[in-house]
C-alpha positions in Angstrom: 187.7 119.7 109.3 189.0 118.9 112.8 192.5 119.2 114.2 192.3 115.5 115.4 195.4 113.4 114.6 193.2 110.4 114.2 189.8 110.0 112.4 187.7 109.1 115.3 185.1 107.4 113.1 187.8 104.7 112.4 188.5 103.9 116.0 186.5 100.8 117.1 184.3 101.6 120.1 185.0 105.3 120.1 182.0 107.2 121.6 180.2 104.0 122.6 178.6 105.9 125.5 178.0 109.2 123.8 174.3 108.4 123.3 172.7 108.8 126.7 169.8 106.6 125.7 172.2 103.7 125.1 174.5 104.2 128.1 175.8 100.8 129.3 176.4 102.1 132.8 172.9 103.4 133.3 171.9 101.2 136.3 175.0 102.4 138.2 175.3 106.0 136.9 171.6 106.9 136.8 171.7 110.4 138.4 168.6 112.2 137.3 166.9 111.8 140.7 169.9 112.9 142.7 170.4 116.4 144.1 173.8 116.8 142.4 175.5 115.4 139.4 178.3 114.2 141.6 178.3 112.1 144.7 176.7 113.7 147.7 177.8 112.0 150.9 179.7 112.6 154.1 183.2 111.2 154.4 183.4 108.2 156.8 185.2 108.5 160.0 189.0 108.1 159.6 190.5 104.8 160.8 193.3 105.3 163.3 196.0 102.9 162.2 198.3 101.5 164.9 201.0 100.4 162.4 203.0 102.2 159.7 200.9 103.0 156.6 202.7 103.9 153.4 201.0 106.7 151.5 201.3 107.9 147.9 203.0 111.3 147.5 200.0 112.2 145.2 197.5 112.2 148.0 197.4 114.5 151.0 195.5 112.1 153.3 194.8 108.4 153.8 191.6 106.8 152.7 189.0 106.2 155.5 190.0 102.6 155.8 193.5 101.2 155.4 195.0 97.7 155.6 196.9 97.1 158.8 197.4 93.3 158.7 200.9 93.4 157.2 202.9 96.5 157.9 206.1 97.0 156.0 209.1 95.3 157.7 212.6 94.0 156.8 214.3 94.5 153.5 211.0 94.5 151.6 209.7 97.2 153.9 212.8 99.4 153.2 212.2 99.0 149.5 208.5 99.8 149.9 209.3 103.0 151.9 211.7 104.0 149.1 209.1 103.3 146.4 206.6 105.5 148.1 209.0 108.4 147.9 208.5 108.3 144.2 205.4 109.3 142.1 202.9 106.7 141.1 203.5 107.8 137.5 207.1 106.8 137.8 207.6 103.2 136.6 210.3 102.7 139.2 207.6 103.1 141.9 205.8 100.0 140.6 208.9 98.1 139.8 210.2 98.6 143.3 206.9 97.5 144.8 206.8 94.3 142.7 210.4 93.6 143.7 209.5 94.1 147.4 206.6 91.6 147.0 209.0 89.0 145.7 211.5 89.7 148.5 208.6 89.5 151.0 207.8 86.0 149.9 211.4 84.9 150.6 211.3 86.7 154.0 208.1 84.8 154.8 209.7 81.4 153.9 212.8 82.3 156.0 210.5 83.3 158.9 208.5 80.1 158.7 211.7 78.0 158.7 213.0 80.1 161.7 209.8 79.2 163.6 210.4 75.5 162.8 207.6 75.3 160.1 208.2 73.9 156.7 206.1 76.0 154.3 203.9 74.1 151.8 205.0 76.2 148.8 202.9 74.3 146.1 199.7 74.8 148.2 200.5 78.4 148.8 201.1 78.9 145.1 197.7 77.4 144.2 198.7 74.1 142.8 195.4 72.5 143.6 193.4 75.2 141.8 196.0 75.0 138.9 195.4 71.3 138.7 191.7 71.7 138.7 191.5 74.5 136.1 194.8 74.6 134.1 196.4 71.2 134.0 198.4 72.1 130.8 199.8 75.2 132.5 200.7 73.3 135.6 202.5 70.6 133.5 204.4 73.4 131.6 205.5 75.0 134.9 206.5 71.6 136.3 208.5 70.8 133.1 210.3 74.2 133.2 211.2 73.8 136.9 212.4 70.2 136.3 214.5 71.4 133.3 216.0 74.3 135.2 216.8 72.1 138.2 218.5 69.5 135.9 220.5 72.2 134.2 221.7 73.6 137.5 222.6 70.2 138.7 224.5 69.4 135.5 226.4 72.7 135.7 227.4 72.0 139.3 228.4 68.4 138.5 230.5 69.6 135.5 232.3 72.2 137.7 233.0 69.6 140.4 234.4 67.1 137.9 236.5 69.9 136.2 238.5 70.6 139.4 
């Protein structure tokens, strides 16, 4: 008799890799011919970033290579800096990062308009790929956008006539 809360024999897929003769990860995890059971390699040289890199509080150092193409900036950067003061196990960390991504999109559109460029939002959102691979989903999105636009226009017209 075990102290398990669940009968493991009833859990689909439980112990699927317990038999080493039937290990689905064998080509990748074949370690019999290695010197150790873990990885045995020297850490690559550390990249010297020339922009601000946000780092998780769970890690004491940056990875060897970091992304430097889009450093945090503006309101979205402020939100990202605040998010990285929280633990990765805190759902607020991830919620703030997702919000910062959405705000960064708006900042990018404003920046494009500020430089005199009109962004091609349907192309940037993958409308061509959506048309090629998910026509029904694209039609649904278009219908929702059209319906929301009509509803907003109707509310605005109603308010204007009400005055």
